[in-house]
N, C-alpha and C positions, 0 to 999 in steps of 0.2 A: 850711560843715563842721564844726564842732565834734559837732552834730547826727549826723552821719557817723559820725566819732569815736567816741562813744559808744554807736552803732547797732552797731559792726563788735564794741568789745569787749562788749554785752548778748548779741550772736549767739556771742563767742567762750565767753560763762559759760553759755551754754545747752547748746552744745556740750558744754562740759565735764560741765556736769547731765546731758547725756543719757547721756555715758561711764559714767559713773559709777553710770548707773541701768539702764544693759546697755541700751540701747535705740540702733538702727544707725539712721540717717536719711543721706536724699542732698538736695543741693540742687537743682530743676528750674527752680527761677527766682530770677534777682537783679534785673538790671539789665531797664528793658525802654526800647523806642524807641516817639517818639511811633507811628509806625504798629498797631507791637504793643500800647500801649493802647488806642489805636482802636479794636482789632478786639475786645477785652477785652471797650470800653465796650457796643460793637454786639452783643455775643453777652449784653448786662445782667448780667456775671460782675463788675460794677465800676461805682462808681458816680460814678469816674473820668472824663472823653472823651477828659484827657491833653493837652489844651490851655488850656482855663479853669480847671480844676480838676485837676490834676496829680497822678497818684498815686503813690504811697513809690515805689513800684519803678523810675519816673524820677528821683526823687530820690535814690536810693542809699541807701532805710531799710526797703527789706522784704525779706524774705525768702521764698519758695517751699520746703516741703520737703516729704518726703515717710519715710513710716516704713520701715523693711525689715526684713521678718522671713523667712527663711530663704531670702534674694535675692533677695526675690520686694519692692515695692511695697504696700502694704497702703493704700487707698485709701476703705476707710470711716473713720469717727468708731471710735475707741479708746481706752482707757486709758492710751496713752502719747500718744497728741496731746493728750489733756487734762492729762496731768500737764506736759506742756511745757506747754500754752498757761496753765498756773496761776503755773508758775516763772518763764515769759515775765512776765506782768504782774504779780507781784511786783517785777520790774524796771522797772516803770511803764511797759512794753510792752503793747501792742494786741495782739489775738489775734482772725485769723478766725474762728474758730470761734464766738466770741462773737456774729457781725455778724449781725443779723438778714434782711438783703437776701438773700442767699447762703451756701450750705453752705461755708461756706471754710476748713477745718481744716489748711489745708498754710500757712496765711497767719501770717504773726509781722511786724509794722511800732514802726518809732519814730518 
């Protein structure tokens, strides 16, 4: 439970940091069910199968967000994702933009 509380606290700080830097975003994935995680695993978008290796989404310790500019989600790597990723890592989190196996700039986990 303590790690979940830390994650929520870190996410609140990330949201504040984004606001200060005039970066808008939406959250499009927080919790994943076993079935959802299996589907992501089968699409080779995660190394976690959801059973033996649980995703941080299944543990309530990851969030996927999309930067919003002019009312539209930005799905390409941008300076805003990198800035949020650097800040997240300073707090001790892992940024999906650094994962070598998948382009996951939307993923922030603890």
